ZAMARGU-4260 file (C-alpha; in steps of 0.2 Angstrom, whole numbers, plus 5000, padded with zeros to 4 digits):
<rodrens>
0) 5000/5000/5000 | 5008/5016/4995 | 5007/5033/5004 | 4995/5041/4993 | 4983/5027/4994
5) 4985/5027/5013 | 4982/5045/5016 | 4967/5044/5004 | 4959/5030/5014 | 4963/5040/5031
10) 4954/5055/5024 | 4939/5044/5018 | 4938/5035/5034 | 4939/5051/5044 | 4925/5058/5034
15) 4915/5042/5036 | 4917/5043/5055 | 4914/5061/5056 | 4898/5059/5046 | 4892/5044/5056
20) 4895/5054/5072 | 4884/5067/5080 | 4888/5085/5076 | 4906/5088/5083 | 4914/5104/5088
25) 4930/5109/5080 | 4945/5099/5087 | 4963/5095/5082 | 4971/5081/5073 | 4989/5073/5078
30) 4999/5064/5066 | 5013/5053/5070 | 5024/5040/5061 | 5034/5026/5067 | 5041/5010/5060
35) 5034/5012/5043 | 5016/5015/5049 | 5006/5031/5054 | 4994/5036/5067 | 4981/5050/5066
40) 4972/5055/5082 | 4957/5068/5081 | 4948/5074/5097 | 4931/5081/5098 | 4917/5084/5111
45) 4911/5066/5108 | 4929/5058/5112 | 4945/5054/5102 | 4946/5044/5086 | 4961/5035/5082
50) 4966/5029/5065 | 4981/5018/5064 | 4989/5013/5047 | 5002/4999/5046 | 5007/4983/5038
55) 4993/4973/5046 | 4980/4985/5038 | 4970/5000/5044 | 4961/5001/5062 | 4949/5015/5067
60) 4944/5016/5085 | 4931/5027/5092 | 4926/5023/5109 | 4918/5006/5109 | 4916/5006/5090
65) 4930/4998/5081 | 4934/4996/5061 | 4947/4985/5053 | 4951/4984/5036 | 4965/4971/5032
70) 4971/4957/5021 | 4958/4945/5028 | 4943/4957/5025 | 4934/4971/5035 | 4925/4970/5052
75) 4915/4983/5061 | 4910/4981/5078 | 4899/4994/5087 | 4891/4995/5104 | 4875/4988/5097
80) 4884/4971/5093 | 4881/4973/5075 | 4895/4963/5065 | 4900/4963/5047 | 4914/4953/5042
85) 4919/4950/5024 | 4933/4937/5022 | 4941/4934/5005 | 4952/4920/5013 | 4956/4912/5029
90) 4974/4909/5029 | 4983/4907/5045 | 4992/4923/5051 | 5011/4921/5053 | 5016/4913/5069
95) 4999/4906/5073 | 4997/4887/5075 | 4983/4875/5076 | 4977/4868/5093 | 4972/4850/5090
100) 4967/4837/5104 | 4962/4819/5101 | 4955/4811/5117 | 4956/4826/5128 | 4952/4844/5130
105) 4957/4857/5117 | 4958/4875/5126 | 4963/4892/5119 | 4965/4904/5134 | 4960/4922/5134
110) 4972/4933/5126 | 4980/4919/5115 | 4978/4917/5097 | 4977/4902/5085 | 4973/4897/5067
115) 4961/4883/5071 | 4955/4874/5087 | 4950/4855/5084 | 4946/4842/5097 | 4941/4824/5093
120) 4933/4814/5108 | 4935/4829/5119 | 4928/4847/5121 | 4934/4863/5113 | 4935/4878/5124
125) 4939/4895/5116 | 4942/4910/5127 | 4955/4919/5115 | 4955/4923/5096 | 4954/4910/5082
130) 4957/4917/5065 | 4949/4902/5056 | 4938/4889/5063 | 4934/4880/5078 | 4928/4861/5078
135) 4922/4849/5091 | 4919/4830/5086 | 4912/4819/5099 | 4913/4833/5111 | 4905/4850/5116
140) 4911/4867/5110 | 4911/4882/5122 | 4915/4900/5114 | 4917/4916/5123 | 4931/4922/5113
145) 4931/4926/5094 | 4931/4915/5079 | 4935/4922/5062 | 4926/4909/5051 | 4914/4895/5058
150) 4911/4884/5073 | 4906/4866/5070 | 4901/4853/5084 | 4897/4835/5078 | 4889/4823/5092
155) 4891/4837/5104 | 4883/4854/5110 | 4888/4871/5104 | 4888/4885/5118 | 4892/4901/5109
160) 4894/4917/5118 | 4905/4928/5107 | 4907/4933/5090 | 4908/4922/5075 | 4912/4927/5057
165) 4904/4913/5048 | 4891/4900/5053 | 4888/4891/5070 | 4884/4872/5066 | 4878/4859/5077
170) 4875/4842/5070 | 4868/4829/5082 | 4868/4841/5096 | 4860/4857/5103 | 4865/4875/5098
175) 4865/4887/5112 | 4868/4906/5109 | 4872/4917/5124 | 4868/4936/5126 | 4885/4940/5117
180) 4883/4929/5103 | 4886/4937/5086 | 4884/4926/5072 | 4887/4934/5055 | 4881/4919/5045
185) 4868/4906/5049 | 4864/4896/5064 | 4862/4878/5059 | 4855/4864/5071 | 4853/4847/5062
190) 4845/4833/5073 | 4846/4845/5088 | 4838/4860/5095 | 4842/4879/5096 | 4841/4889/5111
195) 4844/4908/5108 | 4846/4922/5121 | 4835/4937/5116 | 4850/4948/5115 | 4860/4936/5103
200) 4862/4942/5085 | 4860/4930/5070 | 4863/4940/5055 | 4860/4926/5042 | 4845/4918/5051
205) 4842/4900/5058 | 4841/4883/5049 | 4834/4869/5060 | 4832/4852/5052 | 4824/4837/5061
210) 4824/4848/5077 | 4824/4839/5094 | 4825/4821/5087 | 4842/4817/5094 | 4847/4819/5112
215) 4860/4806/5114 | 4875/4817/5110 | 4882/4816/5128 | 4880/4797/5129 | 4888/4795/5112
220) 4902/4807/5118 | 4906/4796/5133 | 4906/4781/5122 | 4919/4789/5110 | 4930/4795/5124
225) 4930/4779/5135 | 4927/4765/5122 | 4931/4769/5104 | 4947/4778/5107 | 4953/4763/5118
230) 4948/4750/5105 | 4933/4742/5114 | 4914/4742/5113 | 4909/4743/5131 | 4916/4750/5147
235) 4910/4749/5165 | 4902/4766/5167 | 4885/4772/5172 | 4884/4785/5158 | 4885/4770/5146
240) 4870/4762/5151 | 4862/4764/5134 | 4876/4754/5127 | 4874/4740/5138 | 4856/4740/5135
245) 4858/4739/5116 | 4871/4725/5119 | 4860/4715/5130 | 4846/4717/5118 | 4856/4711/5104
250) 4861/4696/5114 | 4842/4691/5118 | 4839/4692/5100 | 4853/4680/5096 | 4847/4668/5109
255) 4829/4669/5101 | 4836/4665/5084 | 4845/4650/5092 | 4829/4644/5100 | 4819/4645/5083
260) 4833/4638/5072 | 4840/4625/5084 | 4845/4612/5070 | 4853/4625/5059 | 4863/4633/5073
265) 4869/4616/5080 | 4874/4610/5063 | 4884/4626/5060 | 4893/4624/5077 | 4898/4607/5072
270) 4905/4612/5056 | 4916/4625/5066 | 4921/4612/5078 | 4926/4600/5064 | 4933/4612/5050
275) 4939/4628/5059 | 4952/4631/5046 | 4941/4629/5031 | 4927/4640/5039 | 4940/4654/5041
280) 4946/4652/5023 | 4927/4653/5017 | 4925/4669/5026 | 4941/4677/5019 | 4937/4670/5002
285) 4920/4678/5003 | 4927/4694/5008 | 4940/4695/4993 | 4927/4689/4980 | 4913/4700/4985
290) 4920/4716/4976 | 4923/4704/4960 | 4906/4697/4961 | 4898/4716/4963 | 4908/4720/4947
295) 4902/4706/4937 | 4885/4709/4942 | 4887/4728/4937 | 4894/4723/4920 | 4880/4711/4916
300) 4867/4726/4919 | 4854/4712/4922 | 4864/4707/4938 | 4861/4724/4945 | 4844/4719/4951
305) 4852/4705/4960 | 4864/4716/4971 | 4851/4720/4984 | 4847/4702/4987 | 4865/4698/4988
310) 4868/4711/5001 | 4852/4705/5011 | 4860/4687/5010 | 4876/4693/5016 | 4868/4703/5031
315) 4858/4687/5035 | 4873/4676/5036 | 4882/4689/5046 | 4869/4690/5060 | 4866/4671/5059
320) 4885/4669/5060 | 4887/4679/5076 | 4874/4667/5083 | 4884/4652/5078 | 4900/4659/5085
325) 4893/4664/5101 | 4885/4646/5102 | 4901/4638/5098 | 4911/4648/5111 | 4898/4643/5124
330) 4898/4625/5119 | 4917/4624/5121 | 4916/4631/5138 | 4902/4619/5144 | 4911/4605/5136
335) 4926/4609/5147 | 4915/4610/5162 | 4908/4593/5156 | 4890/4600/5159 | 4875/4590/5152
340) 4868/4606/5143 | 4866/4604/5125 | 4853/4617/5120 | 4860/4630/5108 | 4851/4644/5116
345) 4860/4642/5132 | 4877/4640/5122 | 4873/4657/5115 | 4869/4665/5131 | 4885/4659/5139
350) 4896/4663/5125 | 4888/4680/5124 | 4892/4683/5142 | 4910/4679/5139 | 4910/4690/5124
355) 4902/4705/5134 | 4917/4704/5146 | 4930/4703/5133 | 4922/4718/5124 | 4927/4729/5139
360) 4946/4725/5136 | 4955/4739/5127 | 4960/4734/5110 | 4955/4716/5114 | 4937/4721/5112
365) 4937/4726/5094 | 4948/4710/5089 | 4936/4699/5098 | 4922/4708/5089 | 4930/4705/5073
370) 4934/4687/5076 | 4917/4682/5081 | 4910/4689/5064 | 4924/4681/5054 | 4921/4663/5062
375) 4903/4665/5061 | 4901/4669/5043 | 4914/4657/5038 | 4905/4643/5047 | 4888/4648/5039
380) 4895/4648/5022 | 4905/4631/5024 | 4890/4623/5031 | 4880/4628/5016 | 4895/4622/5005
385) 4894/4605/5013 | 4875/4604/5012 | 4876/4607/4994 | 4889/4594/4991 | 4879/4581/5001
390) 4864/4586/4990 | 4873/4582/4975 | 4878/4565/4981 | 4896/4569/4986 | 4907/4554/4990
395) 4922/4551/5000 | 4939/4554/4993 | 4942/4536/4989 | 4928/4536/4976 | 4924/4545/4961
400) 4913/4560/4965 | 4895/4558/4960 | 4898/4539/4958 | 4893/4524/4969 | 4903/4512/4978
405) 4894/4497/4985 | 4898/4492/5002 | 4907/4474/5003 | 4897/4468/5019 | 4880/4466/5012
410) 4887/4456/4996 | 4897/4445/5007 | 4882/4442/5018 | 4871/4437/5003 | 4883/4422/5000
415) 4899/4418/4990 | 4890/4415/4973 | 4881/4431/4974 | 4896/4440/4979 | 4907/4433/4965
420) 4894/4437/4952 | 4891/4454/4958 | 4910/4457/4958 | 4911/4452/4941 | 4898/4463/4935
425) 4903/4479/4944 | 4914/4492/4935 | 4932/4492/4940 | 4932/4475/4948 | 4942/4459/4942
430) 4934/4447/4929 | 4934/4428/4934 | 4952/4421/4931 | 4945/4411/4916 | 4939/4425/4907
435) 4954/4436/4911 | 4966/4424/4902 | 4973/4432/4887 | 4963/4448/4889 | 4972/4465/4888
440) 4974/4474/4904 | 4960/4486/4908 | 4964/4505/4909 | 4966/4512/4926 | 4951/4522/4934
445) 4962/4536/4940 | 4947/4544/4949 | 4949/4530/4962 | 4966/4534/4967 | 4971/4544/4982
450) 4970/4562/4982 | 4987/4573/4981 | 4990/4583/4996 | 4994/4602/4998 | 5014/4600/5000
455) 5016/4588/4987 | 5007/4598/4974 | 5017/4614/4979 | 5033/4605/4977 | 5027/4600/4959
460) 5022/4618/4956 | 5038/4625/4962 | 5048/4613/4950 | 5037/4619/4935 | 5039/4638/4940
465) 5059/4635/4940 | 5058/4626/4924 | 5047/4639/4915 | 5057/4654/4922 | 5073/4646/4916
470) 5066/4643/4899 | 5059/4662/4898 | 5076/4668/4904 | 5085/4659/4889 | 5073/4668/4877
475) 5071/4685/4885 | 5087/4693/4893 | 5078/4708/4900 | 5067/4700/4913 | 5053/4688/4916
480) 5038/4697/4908 | 5024/4687/4904 | 5029/4673/4916 | 5012/4670/4923 | 5004/4669/4906
485) 5018/4657/4900 | 5016/4646/4915 | 4997/4645/4912 | 4999/4640/4894 | 5013/4627/4898
490) 5001/4619/4912 | 4986/4619/4899 | 4996/4611/4885 | 5004/4598/4897 | 4988/4593/4906
495) 4979/4589/4889 | 4994/4580/4881 | 5000/4571/4896 | 4988/4573/4910 | 5003/4581/4920
500) 5018/4592/4920 | 5036/4590/4923 | 5034/4593/4941 | 5020/4581/4941 | 5030/4568/4933
505) 5043/4570/4946 | 5031/4570/4961 | 5020/4555/4952 | 5004/4567/4951 | 4990/4567/4937
510) 4976/4579/4934 | 4960/4570/4930 | 4942/4575/4927 | 4930/4571/4941 | 4918/4562/4928
515) 4932/4550/4923 | 4932/4556/4905 | 4948/4560/4896 | 4955/4577/4897 | 4951/4589/4883
520) 4957/4606/4878 | 4942/4616/4887 | 4944/4608/4904 | 4964/4611/4903 | 4961/4629/4898
525) 4947/4632/4910 | 4959/4625/4925 | 4973/4637/4918 | 4963/4652/4918 | 4956/4647/4936
530) 4972/4647/4943 | 4973/4666/4940 | 4958/4667/4952 | 4966/4656/4965 | 4982/4667/4964
535) 4973/4684/4964 | 4963/4680/4980 | 4979/4681/4990 | 4983/4664/4986 | 4968/4657/4995
540) 4963/4646/4980 | 4979/4636/4982 | 4978/4636/5002 | 4961/4629/5000 | 4968/4612/4994
545) 4974/4610/5013 | 4957/4610/5020 | 4946/4603/5006 | 4940/4585/5007 | 4943/4581/4989
550) 4960/4591/4991 | 4953/4603/4976 | 4959/4621/4974 | 4947/4634/4967 | 4954/4631/4950
555) 4950/4612/4952 | 4932/4616/4957 | 4930/4627/4942 | 4936/4615/4929 | 4929/4599/4938
560) 4946/4591/4941 | 4956/4582/4955 | 4975/4579/4957 | 4978/4561/4962 | 4994/4551/4967
565) 4999/4538/4953 | 5008/4522/4959 | 5026/4522/4955 | 5025/4506/4946 | 5014/4513/4933
570) 5023/4526/4921 | 5014/4543/4918 | 5021/4546/4900
</rodrens>
């Protein structure tokens, strides 16, 4: 600001002040300069008027009235508490810092200045000057100082008794305006109530939405300060009675579900007892595959209509899964006590009581809550998988899936003649000695061979990876780009032509179709593509082999194949 502009503004301000004041008697003006600034003081019968011009702007003081013009805008404060503030921006002044508190009180004392005051899970108390905004989340906001922008309280009350240049907002809490409150913007109350002193000034008017509906700000504030910030769901406090009421109500609802669906709960508890690893993998697989399934439904357009049904099914599985997990926990405790109680509803009540106690432990509370959900959903999903397999007539690993193996005991009981005749007519059994003379050896039914386990298959895969990587390095000297595609193509070709790979030959493994038919190109290619899905889902498709009854990975289930151990006496090539 040059000197000509400064003096022009001084003259204009003096003229404005003189025109606004009552008729004044003639007085004198004193002009002084220091430090690159100027001060003009005029006196009249109505008092002295002082104009200061400096780097921070122009200040005009006349009694209790004050005018400021600076880089952040203009402000006029008079005895009538009329406030007009026009801010072009809200940058922090040089030397000011933000006051931020998490889990405790954020206080700005009188005479102090700060750019922003923010509290989370605590109160904000402002007695000084805030150049920008004041915020309280899960806490109350108390203002007796000055705020240059807006005040916001979320899940807490706002008690304003000072000038606010912007809006005063209270979300899920009450807005209280004292006699010294001067709100240049709007007073906004959402899901709360507004209480205004008659002397309070709100220039922008009031906005009240859903007024008076929410009154739990203080209880929620206590939960955030004593539970959420400590990583637990509950705490032994009287002001958290509402949280205990909700927890006990949900537990009663879970017990009611166990009472109504006893057989289903008992079956899922048994699944979690017998297949804990598979249940966890089922839950993790669902969590990883849900985004992929959502994308597939959106891409097909028609599948968009199935998305709400899918989420409802997941919600039902989550709720029922918590019932199962609590029931499993209660059954384990009663089993250890050698109690004769066998009702699922009592299991749920006991398991729920233990879970509520664990919910009060910091950090452990959230971990237990997440584990209960994970175990429960996994048990429900894997129980559904077992039920679907049983409905399709699934067989033990020693028999072909979908086939039938007649027990030997009934045939032996029917007599030696009947047993011999039946054995000669059943597929896969030996013919009579006379009929077999000179006959060629029958082809082996590979589906009846024992399934290959996880570690032997991983060893064969490692051999194949090393072989393909070496071959690729001989062809391309700049890296191993396309390694996965080449490995998939190698696997598909070898499975079709030889039924196995080089690693499988070394480990005596063979890939066969469940229906016993010869391997074709469609099955080989589908299995190779399915390996990408098993790998993308954090490798869970491969780890599934360790827990599946048929030792199938996800790619095996997609292609309808199994990997069997071939006797060493029989060649693979």
